[in-house]
Structure formats: C-alpha cells, structure tokens
C-alpha positions as CSV (number, residue, x, y, z in Angstrom):
1,M,9.0,-4.0,24.5
2,D,7.4,-1.3,26.7
3,I,6.8,2.0,25.0
4,T,9.0,3.9,27.4
5,Q,11.9,1.7,26.6
6,S,11.5,2.2,22.8
7,L,11.0,6.0,23.2
8,P,13.3,7.1,26.0
9,N,12.5,10.8,26.2
10,E,9.8,13.4,25.4
11,Q,11.3,14.5,22.1
12,A,11.4,11.0,20.8
13,V,7.6,10.8,21.4
14,L,6.7,14.2,20.1
15,Q,8.5,13.9,16.8
16,L,6.3,11.0,15.8
17,E,3.1,11.3,13.7
18,P,0.0,9.8,15.4
19,E,-0.1,6.8,13.1
20,V,3.6,6.0,13.9
21,L,3.2,6.4,17.6
22,G,0.2,4.2,17.3
23,G,2.5,1.4,16.2
24,Y,4.5,1.7,19.5
25,I,1.2,1.7,21.4
26,M,0.0,-1.5,19.7
27,E,3.4,-3.1,20.3
28,S,3.0,-2.3,24.0
29,L,-0.6,-3.4,24.2
30,S,0.2,-6.7,22.5
31,N,3.1,-7.4,24.9
32,P,2.0,-9.2,28.1
33,K,5.2,-8.2,29.7
34,A,4.2,-4.6,29.5
35,G,1.9,-5.1,32.4
36,L,-1.2,-3.5,31.0
37,P,-4.6,-4.9,31.9
38,S,-6.7,-6.9,29.4
39,D,-9.4,-4.3,29.6
40,L,-7.8,-1.3,28.0
41,H,-8.2,2.4,28.6
42,P,-6.1,5.3,27.4
43,N,-5.9,6.6,31.0
44,N,-3.9,3.5,32.0
45,L,-1.4,4.3,29.3
46,T,-1.2,8.0,29.9
47,S,-0.7,7.4,33.7
48,R,2.3,5.2,32.8
49,M,3.6,7.8,30.4
50,W,3.2,10.6,32.9
51,N,5.2,8.6,35.5
52,H,8.1,8.3,33.0
53,Y,8.0,11.6,31.0
54,K,6.2,14.0,33.3
55,S,4.9,15.7,30.1
56,E,1.4,16.8,29.3
57,K,2.4,17.1,25.7
58,V,3.3,13.5,25.6
59,N,0.0,12.5,27.0
60,E,-1.8,14.6,24.4
61,A,0.3,12.9,21.7
62,V,-0.6,9.4,23.1
63,L,-4.4,10.3,23.2
64,E,-4.2,11.5,19.6
65,A,-2.5,8.3,18.5
66,W,-5.1,6.3,20.5
67,A,-7.9,8.1,18.7
68,W,-6.2,7.1,15.4
69,L,-6.1,3.5,16.4
70,V,-9.8,3.6,17.3
71,R,-10.7,5.3,14.0
72,E,-8.9,2.6,12.1
73,G,-10.8,-0.1,13.9
74,L,-7.7,-1.5,15.7
75,L,-9.0,-0.7,19.1
76,I,-12.8,-1.0,19.8
77,P,-14.7,0.9,22.5
78,K,-16.9,-1.1,24.8
79,K,-20.2,0.1,26.4
80,D,-18.6,0.6,29.8
81,G,-15.9,3.0,28.4
82,W,-13.1,0.4,28.2
83,Y,-11.5,-0.9,25.0
84,F,-10.4,-4.1,23.5
85,I,-8.1,-5.1,20.6
86,G,-10.4,-5.7,17.6
87,K,-9.9,-8.3,14.8
88,R,-7.8,-6.0,12.8
89,G,-5.8,-5.0,15.8
90,Q,-5.1,-8.6,16.6
91,Q,-3.1,-8.8,13.3
92,V,-1.0,-5.8,14.4
93,K,1.6,-6.9,17.0
94,G,3.9,-4.0,16.4
95,R,5.2,-1.2,14.2
96,Q,6.1,-3.4,11.2
97,D,2.6,-4.9,11.2
98,L,1.1,-1.5,11.4
99,D,3.2,-0.3,8.5
100,S,1.7,-3.2,6.5
101,F,-1.8,-2.3,7.6
102,R,-1.4,1.3,6.6
103,R,-0.1,0.3,3.1
104,S,-3.1,-2.1,2.7
105,N,-5.3,0.9,3.2
106,I,-3.5,2.9,0.6
107,L,-3.9,0.2,-2.0
108,P,-7.0,-2.0,-1.2
109,K,-6.2,-5.4,-2.6
110,N,-9.7,-6.2,-3.7
111,S,-9.8,-3.1,-5.9
112,L,-7.0,-4.5,-8.2
113,H,-7.2,-6.7,-11.2
114,P,-6.6,-10.2,-9.8
115,V,-3.5,-10.8,-11.8
116,I,-2.0,-7.5,-10.7
117,A,-3.0,-8.2,-7.1
118,A,-1.3,-11.6,-7.1
119,A,1.9,-10.2,-8.7
120,V,2.4,-7.1,-6.5
121,W,0.8,-7.5,-3.1
122,S,3.6,-9.3,-1.2
123,N,6.2,-6.8,-2.3
124,F,4.0,-3.7,-1.9
125,I,2.9,-4.6,1.6
126,I,6.5,-4.8,2.9
127,G,7.5,-1.6,1.3
128,K,9.3,-2.9,-1.9
129,H,7.5,-0.4,-4.0
130,D,9.9,-0.4,-7.0
131,I,9.6,-4.1,-7.4
132,A,5.8,-4.0,-7.0
133,V,5.5,-1.4,-9.7
134,F,7.8,-3.2,-12.1
135,E,5.9,-6.5,-11.6
136,A,2.6,-4.7,-12.2
137,F,3.7,-3.4,-15.6
138,K,5.4,-6.6,-16.5
139,E,2.1,-8.4,-16.1
140,V,0.5,-5.8,-18.4
141,E,3.2,-6.6,-21.0
142,V,2.7,-10.3,-20.6
143,A,-1.1,-9.9,-21.0
144,V,-0.7,-7.8,-24.2
145,R,1.7,-10.3,-25.7
146,T,-0.6,-13.2,-24.9
147,A,-3.8,-11.5,-26.0
148,G,-2.3,-10.3,-29.2
149,G,-0.7,-13.6,-30.1
150,F,2.8,-12.2,-30.2
151,Q,6.2,-14.0,-29.7
152,P,8.3,-14.0,-26.6
153,T,10.8,-11.8,-28.5
154,D,8.1,-9.1,-28.8
155,I,8.7,-6.8,-25.9
156,G,8.3,-3.4,-24.4
157,V,7.3,-0.3,-26.4
158,D,7.7,-2.1,-29.7
159,L,5.2,-4.7,-28.6
160,M,2.7,-2.0,-27.5
161,S,3.1,-0.3,-30.9
162,K,2.3,-3.4,-32.7
163,A,-0.6,-4.5,-30.5
164,F,-2.4,-1.2,-30.6
165,K,-1.4,-0.1,-34.1
166,V,-4.1,2.4,-35.0
167,D,-5.2,0.8,-38.3
168,N,-4.9,-2.9,-37.7
169,G,-3.5,-3.8,-34.3
170,P,-4.8,-7.1,-33.0
171,L,-5.8,-5.4,-29.7
172,T,-7.1,-2.2,-31.3
173,D,-10.8,-1.5,-30.8
174,M,-11.8,-0.6,-34.3
175,S,-15.2,0.6,-33.0
176,L,-13.4,3.6,-31.5
177,P,-12.8,6.8,-33.6
178,D,-9.4,7.3,-34.9
179,P,-8.3,9.9,-32.2
180,E,-9.2,7.5,-29.4
181,R,-7.4,4.6,-31.1
182,K,-4.3,6.8,-31.3
183,A,-4.8,7.8,-27.6
184,T,-5.0,4.1,-26.6
185,L,-1.8,3.4,-28.5
186,L,0.0,6.3,-26.8
187,L,-1.4,5.3,-23.4
188,F,0.1,1.8,-23.5
189,V,3.3,2.9,-25.1
190,G,3.8,5.6,-22.6
191,A,2.9,3.4,-19.6
192,I,5.4,0.7,-20.5
193,G,8.1,3.2,-21.6
194,L,7.8,5.2,-18.4
195,F,7.0,2.8,-15.7
196,K,8.3,-0.6,-16.8
197,N,11.3,-0.2,-19.1
198,P,13.5,2.1,-16.9
199,S,13.4,-0.3,-14.0
200,S,14.3,-3.2,-16.3
201,H,17.7,-1.5,-16.9
202,R,18.6,0.4,-13.7
203,H,17.5,1.0,-10.1
204,V,14.6,3.4,-10.0
205,P,14.1,4.6,-6.4
206,L,10.5,4.7,-5.3
207,S,9.9,5.4,-1.6
208,D,6.5,7.0,-1.6
209,P,3.8,4.3,-1.1
210,H,1.0,6.6,-2.4
211,E,2.9,7.2,-5.7
212,A,3.5,3.4,-6.0
213,A,-0.1,2.7,-5.3
214,E,-1.3,5.1,-8.0
215,M,1.1,3.4,-10.5
216,I,-0.1,0.0,-9.6
217,S,-3.8,1.1,-9.9
218,F,-3.0,2.4,-13.4
219,A,-1.5,-1.0,-14.3
220,S,-4.7,-2.6,-13.0
221,L,-6.8,-0.4,-15.3
222,L,-4.6,-1.3,-18.3
223,M,-5.1,-5.0,-17.5
224,R,-8.9,-4.5,-17.6
225,M,-8.6,-2.7,-20.9
226,V,-6.6,-5.6,-22.3
227,D,-9.3,-8.0,-21.0
228,A,-11.9,-6.0,-22.8
229,V,-10.2,-6.2,-26.2
230,G,-8.5,-9.6,-26.0
231,P,-9.8,-13.0,-27.1
C-alpha cells in the first residue's frame, strides 16, 4: 500500500516516531505498485509526500525516518547519491517485519545461551513477550532438575532450594565462600519465584520488549551458571 493511503493526513504522519514511520516507508519502497524507481532517493519520496500533504513538517519527518533506515543498514547509500535496499532491508517488507527487526536488535539471538535462544526466539520476535519470558525460566528449571538429578515432581522454588542448598546442594559450588553460596541460592530461588512461577498460574502482562529482553538475558546467565556447576 502507498504510504499516503496508510497515513491519510499530516497528523497521522507527525504522531509517529521515526522508526515507526520507517516501517511505512519500507512498505512503500517494497511495493512495486507504489511507482517509486528502483534507484531510490529521499527526494522522490518527499516530492510525493509534498504533493499529498503540502507540509514541510511531514517532509522533515520522512527525512528523519529515512536517516534511521540508513543508520540501521536497511537502506544503503550509493556513490552517486542514490540508495538501494540492503540485505537487511530485503527482509523487511512492511511494518510487521520492521517490528521484528527492531526486537531482534533489542535481544541479539547470538548473545543468548543456545537453549534459551531456541526456546524463546519465535515468541519474542513476534511480540509474545510473556510467553518468551516464561519459556526462558522454564528452561532454567528443567536444566537445574536435570543437572541436579532430581525427579519430575521436583519443581519451582523448592527445586532451587534443594539444588543450591548452601551446605550440600548437588549444584552448589563448594569452592565459594558461604555468603556467595547463600547468594547463589537466593538468586535462583528469587528468579524462579518472581519470573516463572507467577506466569504458571495467571496471566502476567508484559508489553515492554526491553523489559522482556532483560529478563530473558538474565535467564540466559542462569543457564550458563548451571552449565558451570552441572555434570
């Protein structure tokens, strides 16, 4: 769909953040019916926008969004001053794709423990943050149960308390001083009690992708800690 059809008036354009308006621009650039040339230039787009909106503020907003797309590597400048859609940009056909791209930047997949990445990525990238966080901490629980040799009936906070029992837990690092062993126990108990258990029993709204990414990264760290003390 042409950008002027999606955003019918000046106010509709100006209320958008640059990265959101960038999604509309990519949608228009990727649509052959939009009538834009294969060699791209922001002036082509701003001319069309001017014909529709007659607003300098709109053109400024478009140029700011264009600059964001260039900075993110979606649009690539050529030596002659024109632009082309880069490899990253070719994966972004519209707003939904751009949302996924932005989330992938918030939580780089290759920075996560492989088990966590496999468990959460498909849900996180489409905005199902609560499910992604639950799955991340479920994997931590499964890893602790397996590494500690526990039964399927050992779950949640009780499992963490047994696994990291300060004096003789099977996953307790006895080379650590007593205060650090206690801290490790509290870390795992608190993580499962706060981030995994509540969502096992009720809907826990989680709309902020940055907050979800931080929780998932924390689960990834816990997984690496389990790897370090497990068999």
